[in-house]
C-alpha positions as CSV (number, residue, x, y, z in Angstrom):
1,X,-27.4,40.8,102.8
2,X,-26.0,43.0,100.1
3,X,-24.1,40.2,98.4
4,X,-27.2,37.9,98.3
5,X,-29.1,40.5,96.4
6,X,-26.4,41.1,93.7
7,X,-26.4,37.4,92.4
8,X,-29.9,37.2,91.4
9,X,-29.7,40.6,89.6
10,X,-26.5,39.4,87.6
11,X,-28.3,36.1,86.5
12,X,-31.5,38.0,85.3
13,X,-29.2,40.2,83.2
14,X,-27.3,37.4,81.5
15,X,-30.6,35.8,80.4
16,X,-31.8,38.9,78.8
17,X,-28.5,39.3,76.9
18,X,-28.6,35.6,75.5
19,X,-32.2,36.0,74.4
20,X,-31.3,39.0,72.3
21,X,-28.2,37.4,70.5
22,X,-28.7,36.8,66.7
23,X,-29.2,33.2,65.6
24,X,-26.9,31.6,62.7
25,X,-28.9,31.3,59.3
26,X,-29.4,27.7,58.1
27,X,-27.0,26.5,55.3
28,X,-28.6,25.2,52.1
29,X,-26.8,22.8,49.4
30,X,-26.4,24.4,46.0
31,X,-28.7,22.8,43.3
32,X,-26.8,19.9,41.3
33,X,-25.8,20.3,37.7
34,X,-28.1,18.8,35.3
35,X,-25.7,18.6,32.3
36,X,-22.3,16.9,31.8
37,X,-19.5,17.7,29.4
38,X,-19.4,15.3,26.6
39,X,-15.9,14.5,25.2
40,X,-15.0,14.4,21.5
41,X,-13.6,11.7,19.3
42,X,-11.8,11.7,16.1
43,X,-10.9,9.0,13.7
44,X,-7.4,8.4,12.1
45,X,-7.5,8.5,8.2
46,X,-5.6,5.8,6.3
47,X,-3.3,6.5,3.2
48,X,-3.1,4.5,0.0
49,X,-1.1,4.3,-3.1
50,X,-1.5,3.0,-6.6
51,X,1.3,1.3,-9.1
52,X,2.0,2.0,-12.6
53,X,3.9,-0.5,-14.9
54,X,6.2,0.7,-17.9
55,X,7.7,-0.5,-21.1
56,X,10.5,-3.1,-22.1
57,X,11.7,-5.2,-25.1
58,X,9.4,-8.1,-25.8
59,X,10.8,-11.4,-24.9
60,X,8.0,-14.0,-24.1
61,X,8.2,-15.4,-20.5
62,X,8.5,-19.1,-20.7
63,X,5.4,-21.0,-19.4
64,X,7.7,-23.0,-17.1
65,X,8.9,-19.9,-15.5
66,X,5.3,-18.8,-14.9
67,X,4.4,-22.0,-13.4
68,X,7.4,-22.1,-11.1
69,X,6.9,-18.5,-10.0
70,X,3.0,-19.3,-9.2
71,X,3.6,-22.4,-7.0
72,X,1.3,-22.4,-4.2
73,X,2.3,-20.0,-1.4
74,X,3.8,-21.6,1.6
75,X,1.2,-22.6,4.3
76,X,1.3,-20.8,7.6
77,X,-0.7,-21.6,10.8
78,X,-3.1,-19.7,11.0
79,X,-10.1,-3.7,34.5
80,X,-11.6,-2.1,31.2
81,X,-12.0,1.8,31.0
82,X,-15.0,3.3,29.4
83,X,-14.7,4.1,25.6
84,X,-15.2,7.8,26.2
85,X,-12.0,7.7,28.5
86,X,-10.0,5.9,25.9
87,X,-10.9,8.4,23.2
88,X,-9.7,11.3,25.6
89,X,-6.4,9.3,26.2
90,X,-6.0,8.9,22.4
91,X,-6.5,12.6,21.7
92,X,-3.8,13.6,24.3
93,X,-1.5,10.9,22.9
94,X,-2.0,12.2,19.2
95,X,-1.4,15.8,20.7
96,X,1.8,14.6,22.2
97,X,3.0,13.1,18.9
98,X,2.4,16.5,17.3
99,X,4.5,18.1,19.9
100,X,7.2,15.6,19.4
101,X,7.3,16.2,15.8
102,X,7.6,20.2,16.3
103,X,10.5,19.5,18.8
104,X,12.1,17.2,16.2
105,X,11.7,19.9,13.4
106,X,13.3,22.5,15.8
107,X,16.2,20.1,16.7
108,X,15.3,19.5,20.3
109,X,15.7,15.6,20.4
110,X,15.3,15.4,24.1
111,X,12.1,17.1,24.3
112,X,10.8,15.1,21.2
113,X,11.8,11.8,22.9
114,X,10.1,13.0,26.1
115,X,7.0,13.7,24.4
116,X,6.8,10.4,22.7
117,X,7.6,8.5,25.9
118,X,4.6,10.4,27.4
119,X,2.4,9.5,24.5
120,X,3.5,5.7,24.9
121,X,2.7,5.9,28.5
122,X,-0.8,7.1,27.7
123,X,-1.5,4.4,25.1
124,X,-0.6,1.6,28.0
125,X,-3.2,3.1,30.1
126,X,-5.7,2.7,27.3
127,X,-8.2,-0.5,27.4
128,X,-10.9,0.0,24.9
129,X,-13.5,-2.6,24.7
130,X,-12.4,-5.4,21.9
131,X,-15.0,-4.3,19.4
132,X,-13.9,-0.6,19.5
133,X,-12.2,1.1,16.3
134,X,-9.8,2.4,19.1
135,X,-8.1,-0.7,19.3
136,X,-6.7,-0.6,15.9
137,X,-6.0,3.2,16.2
138,X,-4.0,2.4,19.5
139,X,-1.9,-0.4,17.8
140,X,-1.2,1.8,14.7
141,X,-0.2,4.8,17.0
142,X,2.1,2.5,19.2
143,X,3.9,1.2,16.1
144,X,4.4,4.8,14.7
145,X,5.7,6.0,18.1
146,X,8.1,3.1,18.1
147,X,9.4,3.9,14.8
148,X,9.7,7.5,15.6
149,X,11.8,7.0,18.9
150,X,13.9,4.6,16.9
151,X,14.8,7.3,14.2
152,X,15.4,9.9,16.9
153,X,17.8,7.6,18.8
154,X,19.7,7.0,15.6
155,X,19.8,10.8,14.8
156,X,21.9,11.2,18.1
157,X,24.6,8.9,16.7
158,X,24.3,9.9,12.8
159,X,27.5,10.1,10.7
160,X,28.8,13.5,10.0
161,X,28.6,13.0,6.3
162,X,25.5,12.3,4.3
163,X,25.3,11.1,0.6
164,X,21.8,10.4,-0.7
165,X,22.4,10.2,-4.5
166,X,25.2,7.7,-5.4
167,X,26.5,4.4,-4.2
168,X,30.2,4.1,-4.4
169,X,31.2,1.2,-6.6
170,X,34.5,0.4,-5.1
171,X,36.8,-2.5,-6.5
172,X,38.6,-4.0,-3.7
173,X,39.5,-7.5,-3.0
174,X,36.0,-8.4,-1.6
175,X,34.2,-7.0,-4.5
176,X,36.4,-8.7,-7.0
177,X,36.0,-12.1,-5.2
178,X,32.3,-11.8,-5.7
179,X,32.6,-10.8,-9.3
180,X,34.7,-14.0,-9.9
181,X,32.0,-16.0,-8.1
182,X,29.2,-14.6,-10.4
183,X,31.4,-15.1,-13.5
184,X,31.9,-18.9,-12.5
185,X,30.1,-20.9,-9.9
186,X,27.0,-18.5,-9.8
187,X,27.0,-17.4,-13.5
188,X,23.7,-19.5,-14.2
189,X,22.0,-17.9,-11.1
190,X,23.2,-14.4,-12.2
191,X,22.0,-14.6,-15.7
192,X,18.6,-16.0,-14.8
193,X,18.1,-13.4,-12.1
194,X,19.0,-10.8,-14.6
195,X,16.4,-12.1,-17.1
196,X,13.6,-12.1,-14.4
197,X,14.4,-8.7,-13.6
198,X,12.8,-7.4,-16.7
199,X,9.4,-8.3,-15.1
200,X,9.7,-5.7,-12.3
201,X,12.6,-3.4,-13.3
202,X,10.5,-0.6,-14.8
203,X,8.2,-0.6,-11.9
204,X,10.9,-0.4,-9.3
205,X,12.9,2.4,-11.3
206,X,9.7,4.5,-11.3
207,X,9.1,4.2,-7.7
208,X,12.9,4.8,-6.9
209,X,12.8,7.9,-9.0
210,X,9.5,9.0,-7.1
211,X,11.4,8.8,-3.9
212,X,14.7,10.4,-5.0
213,X,16.8,7.3,-4.2
214,X,19.7,6.0,-6.3
215,X,18.5,3.9,-9.0
216,X,21.2,1.4,-8.4
217,X,19.3,0.1,-5.3
218,X,16.8,-1.3,-7.9
219,X,19.2,-4.3,-8.2
220,X,19.0,-5.1,-4.7
221,X,16.3,-8.0,-5.3
222,X,18.8,-9.8,-7.6
223,X,21.0,-10.3,-4.4
224,X,18.1,-10.8,-2.1
225,X,15.9,-13.2,-4.1
226,X,17.1,-13.4,-7.6
227,X,14.0,-11.7,-8.5
228,X,11.7,-14.6,-7.5
229,X,8.5,-13.3,-6.1
230,X,8.0,-16.1,-3.7
231,X,11.5,-16.7,-2.5
232,X,11.8,-17.7,1.2
233,X,14.9,-17.4,3.3
234,X,16.0,-19.6,6.2
235,X,15.1,-16.7,8.3
236,X,11.5,-16.7,7.0
237,X,12.1,-13.6,5.0
238,X,9.8,-13.7,2.0
239,X,9.4,-12.1,-1.4
240,X,11.3,-9.9,-4.0
241,X,12.7,-7.7,-1.1
242,X,13.1,-10.4,1.7
243,X,10.9,-8.9,4.5
244,X,10.6,-10.7,7.7
245,X,7.0,-10.7,8.9
246,X,7.8,-8.0,11.8
247,X,9.5,-5.8,9.4
248,X,6.9,-6.1,6.8
249,X,4.2,-5.2,9.5
250,X,6.1,-2.0,10.5
251,X,6.1,-0.9,6.9
252,X,2.3,-1.5,6.2
253,X,2.5,-4.9,4.4
254,X,-0.7,-6.7,5.1
255,X,-0.5,-10.4,6.2
256,X,-3.6,-12.3,7.1
257,X,-5.3,-15.6,6.2
258,X,-5.7,-14.7,2.6
259,X,-2.9,-12.6,1.6
260,X,0.8,-11.8,2.3
261,X,1.8,-8.6,0.6
262,X,5.4,-9.2,1.0
263,X,4.8,-11.2,-2.2
264,X,3.1,-8.4,-3.9
265,X,5.8,-6.8,-6.1
266,X,4.4,-3.1,-6.1
267,X,3.5,-2.9,-2.5
268,X,6.7,-4.6,-1.2
269,X,8.9,-2.3,-3.4
270,X,7.3,0.7,-1.7
271,X,7.7,-0.6,1.6
272,X,11.4,-1.5,0.8
273,X,12.1,2.1,-0.3
274,X,10.5,3.4,3.0
275,X,12.8,1.1,4.9
276,X,16.0,2.0,2.9
277,X,15.1,5.7,3.3
278,X,14.9,5.3,7.1
279,X,18.2,3.4,7.3
280,X,20.0,6.0,5.3
281,X,18.7,8.6,7.7
282,X,20.3,6.5,10.5
283,X,23.5,6.0,9.0
284,X,24.0,8.6,6.5
285,X,25.7,6.4,3.7
286,X,24.2,3.8,1.7
287,X,26.7,0.9,2.0
288,X,25.9,1.1,5.8
289,X,22.4,1.4,5.1
290,X,22.6,-1.8,3.0
291,X,24.5,-3.7,5.8
292,X,21.7,-2.7,8.1
293,X,19.1,-4.0,5.5
294,X,20.5,-7.4,5.6
295,X,21.1,-8.1,9.2
296,X,19.2,-5.3,11.1
297,X,19.8,-1.6,12.1
298,X,20.4,-2.6,15.7
299,X,23.2,-5.2,14.9
300,X,25.0,-2.6,12.9
301,X,24.6,0.1,15.5
302,X,26.0,-2.1,18.0
303,X,29.2,-2.5,15.9
304,X,29.5,1.4,15.4
305,X,29.0,1.9,19.1
306,X,31.8,-0.5,19.9
307,X,34.3,1.7,18.1
308,X,33.6,4.4,20.5
309,X,33.2,6.9,17.9
310,X,30.0,8.8,16.6
311,X,30.8,8.8,12.9
312,X,32.3,6.5,10.3
313,X,34.9,7.4,7.7
314,X,34.4,4.4,5.7
315,X,32.0,1.5,5.5
316,X,34.7,-1.0,5.2
317,X,35.8,-0.1,8.6
318,X,33.0,-2.1,9.9
319,X,33.3,-4.9,7.4
320,X,35.3,-7.4,9.6
321,X,33.1,-6.9,12.5
322,X,29.8,-7.9,10.8
323,X,28.2,-11.2,10.5
324,X,29.8,-13.3,7.5
325,X,26.5,-13.2,5.6
326,X,26.1,-9.4,5.9
327,X,30.0,-8.8,5.3
328,X,29.4,-10.6,1.9
329,X,26.0,-8.8,1.2
330,X,27.4,-5.3,0.4
331,X,30.4,-6.4,-1.7
332,X,27.9,-9.0,-3.6
333,X,25.6,-6.1,-4.5
334,X,28.4,-3.8,-5.6
335,X,29.8,-6.7,-7.8
336,X,26.3,-7.2,-9.3
337,X,25.8,-3.5,-10.1
338,X,29.3,-3.2,-11.5
339,X,28.8,-6.2,-13.9
340,X,25.4,-4.8,-15.0
341,X,26.8,-1.4,-15.8
342,X,29.8,-2.7,-17.8
343,X,29.3,-6.5,-18.6
344,X,31.9,-6.8,-21.3
345,X,34.6,-5.6,-18.9
346,X,33.9,-8.5,-16.7
347,X,33.4,-11.1,-19.5
348,X,29.6,-11.2,-19.5
349,X,27.1,-11.1,-22.5
350,X,24.0,-10.9,-20.6
351,X,20.7,-12.0,-22.0
352,X,17.7,-10.0,-23.0
353,X,15.3,-9.6,-19.8
354,X,11.8,-10.8,-19.8
355,X,9.2,-8.1,-20.8
356,X,7.6,-6.1,-17.8
357,X,4.5,-7.4,-16.4
358,X,1.3,-5.9,-18.1
359,X,-2.1,-6.3,-16.6
360,X,-5.3,-4.3,-15.6
361,X,-7.3,-4.6,-12.4
362,X,-10.7,-5.1,-11.3
363,X,-12.3,-5.4,-7.9
364,X,-13.5,-8.8,-6.7
365,X,-15.4,-9.1,-3.3
366,X,-15.8,-12.9,-2.6
367,X,-13.6,-16.0,-2.6
368,X,-13.1,-17.3,-6.0
369,X,-10.3,-20.1,-6.9
370,X,-7.9,-18.7,-9.4
371,X,-7.7,-22.1,-11.3
372,X,-11.3,-22.1,-11.8
373,X,-11.5,-18.5,-13.1
374,X,-8.5,-19.3,-15.3
375,X,-10.3,-22.3,-17.0
376,X,-13.5,-19.8,-17.6
377,X,-11.2,-17.3,-19.2
378,X,-9.3,-19.8,-21.3
379,X,-6.0,-19.2,-19.6
380,X,-3.3,-21.4,-18.5
381,X,-4.0,-22.2,-14.7
382,X,-0.7,-20.4,-13.7
383,X,-1.3,-17.1,-15.5
384,X,-3.5,-15.5,-12.9
385,X,-1.5,-17.0,-9.9
386,X,1.6,-15.4,-11.7
387,X,-0.1,-11.8,-11.8
388,X,-1.3,-12.1,-8.2
389,X,1.4,-13.9,-6.0
390,X,0.3,-12.2,-2.9
391,X,-2.8,-14.6,-2.6
392,X,-1.8,-17.3,-0.1
393,X,-4.3,-19.9,-1.3
394,X,-4.4,-18.8,-5.1
395,X,-8.1,-17.5,-4.2
396,X,-9.4,-14.2,-3.8
397,X,-10.3,-13.1,-0.2
398,X,-13.8,-12.7,1.3
399,X,-13.2,-8.9,1.3
400,X,-12.6,-6.4,-1.6
401,X,-9.3,-7.3,-3.5
402,X,-7.9,-5.6,-6.6
403,X,-7.4,-8.6,-9.0
404,X,-4.8,-8.4,-11.7
405,X,-5.9,-9.9,-14.9
406,X,-4.1,-9.8,-18.6
407,X,-4.8,-6.5,-20.5
408,X,-8.0,-6.3,-22.3
409,X,-9.8,-9.2,-20.2
410,X,-11.3,-7.1,-17.1
411,X,-14.8,-7.2,-18.7
412,X,-14.8,-10.8,-19.7
413,X,-13.6,-11.6,-16.2
414,X,-16.6,-9.7,-14.6
415,X,-18.9,-12.1,-16.7
416,X,-16.9,-15.1,-15.9
417,X,-17.2,-14.3,-12.1
418,X,-21.0,-14.3,-12.1
419,X,-21.0,-18.1,-12.9
420,X,-18.4,-19.2,-10.6
421,X,-19.1,-20.7,-7.1
422,X,-18.0,-19.1,-3.9
423,X,-14.8,-20.9,-2.8
424,X,-14.6,-22.1,0.9
425,X,-11.2,-22.3,2.3
426,X,-10.2,-25.5,4.3
427,X,-10.2,-25.4,7.8
428,X,-6.9,-25.3,9.8
429,X,-6.2,-28.7,11.6
430,X,-5.2,-28.2,15.1
431,X,-3.8,-30.4,17.9
432,X,-4.1,-30.1,21.7
433,X,-1.1,-29.3,23.8
434,X,-0.9,-29.4,27.5
435,X,1.4,-26.6,28.8
436,X,4.4,-27.9,30.9
437,X,6.2,-26.1,33.7
438,X,8.7,-23.7,32.0
439,X,6.8,-23.4,28.7
440,X,6.3,-19.9,27.1
441,X,4.0,-19.2,24.0
442,X,7.4,-18.3,22.2
443,X,8.7,-21.9,23.0
444,X,5.6,-23.7,22.1
445,X,5.4,-21.7,18.9
446,X,9.0,-22.6,17.9
447,X,8.2,-26.3,18.6
448,X,5.2,-26.4,16.5
449,X,6.5,-24.2,13.6
450,X,4.0,-21.5,13.9
451,X,3.9,-17.8,15.5
452,X,2.8,-16.5,18.9
453,X,0.2,-14.5,17.3
454,X,-1.4,-17.7,15.6
455,X,-1.4,-19.3,19.0
456,X,-3.1,-16.4,20.6
457,X,-5.6,-16.2,17.8
458,X,-6.4,-19.9,17.9
459,X,-6.8,-19.9,21.7
460,X,-8.4,-16.5,22.2
461,X,-5.3,-15.3,24.4
462,X,-5.1,-11.5,25.0
463,X,-1.8,-11.4,27.0
464,X,1.0,-13.7,27.1
465,X,0.5,-15.6,30.3
466,X,0.0,-19.3,30.4
467,X,0.1,-22.0,33.4
468,X,1.1,-25.5,33.6
469,X,-1.7,-27.8,32.7
470,X,-3.4,-25.4,30.5
471,X,-4.8,-27.0,27.1
472,X,-3.7,-25.1,23.9
473,X,-4.8,-25.6,20.5
474,X,-1.7,-25.8,18.1
475,X,-1.5,-26.1,14.4
476,X,-1.4,-29.9,13.4
477,X,1.5,-31.2,11.5
478,X,-0.2,-34.5,10.6
479,X,-0.3,-37.7,13.1
480,X,-2.2,-37.6,16.5
481,X,-4.5,-35.0,17.3
482,X,-3.5,-34.8,21.0
483,X,-0.1,-33.6,22.2
484,X,0.3,-34.3,25.9
485,X,2.7,-33.4,28.6
486,X,4.7,-36.7,28.1
487,X,5.3,-35.9,24.3
């Protein structure tokens, strides 16, 4: 009976205790922020230079020489991230480049390369909209990073000795053989090239002195191009200094539908000085740098690496292992400089060089045919083309261009331009090509004597992928306007 009365009492006590227990307070979410951080963007500033001509004894340039130099230029075939994210990646990549520069100055090459690698990886993640200015900034920075990595890599294998001021003019059997060639079989070429050198020599010397390079390097165009401003090699190297398109682009030589600055004597000289300076930094002596200028730095570096040493006692140790054309290039240069320094010793009586180019410039902002402008000014049709060899159609471009005109004729030229019609360039003729199995843009470009860049531009291709059966526009070489798979 006692056990039956205890149970109700315990149950009542439990209910009372539960009712007195505290209740948990309800949770509330914090208010959302109404502002968002806005990233900053910066612009990369370009650089510019200006040329200055000098004086030379007056010897008139034959009209035939001007007309030959002013022959028409060679035709050439013509998942996206938000912009703000691309700008942030660009800022981070620029900061890494600055870090790499600081590491380079401190001698920490490994840290410098690592920072540049990281910066390049960031650029690969960038996909700004096509119309964004960040596209150009990305491409410029990518080229600069590639050049810095190349310089850093070469610094690891740099020769122990450096000589920046002189080029040793040795007289070994290879040099003497080239001197004999210039005295006999190539005498006409040598003397005509020497005469043409007067047009550009003063300008080249001034630029060499500014850069602190040996003045003898100013005779390099005699070997490269015979001082012909539109000389073109089998390897498609062009101009006084014989730049191929890719190297010219690395050293800021503009090349588009209207102009090819590889044929601009002043701009190509400045680019050549930068390139030669970089090569000397890599190899430490001028003869090896000249060999690399001719056949490419990587080819020369491979020959050095094959010797299993990290320095060179003498350039001539490399001589027998270099390509034949390059093996001749350095002794030819030394032979030419030796003859010019002491012509009587080698049986030469050198002719008087042509006088240096003299001109003044004015800005032109619309396409004008140079032949029409020459007629309006009462000049020979070749005169303006001779002064402006970088114009590919002998016409000013559709953007601002610094036109060179004879001294004292700038004001008359401005007046003449007002009465000239706007020149419309001819449209490029194209054919259709059907892609076959195994085709690549490179193989199609080679077949049709054009470039991959031209094919991508004609067909609005952003990458490099193509597929069998795809129809591509290619620059026409005449004949049929359709190129099929059975071709």
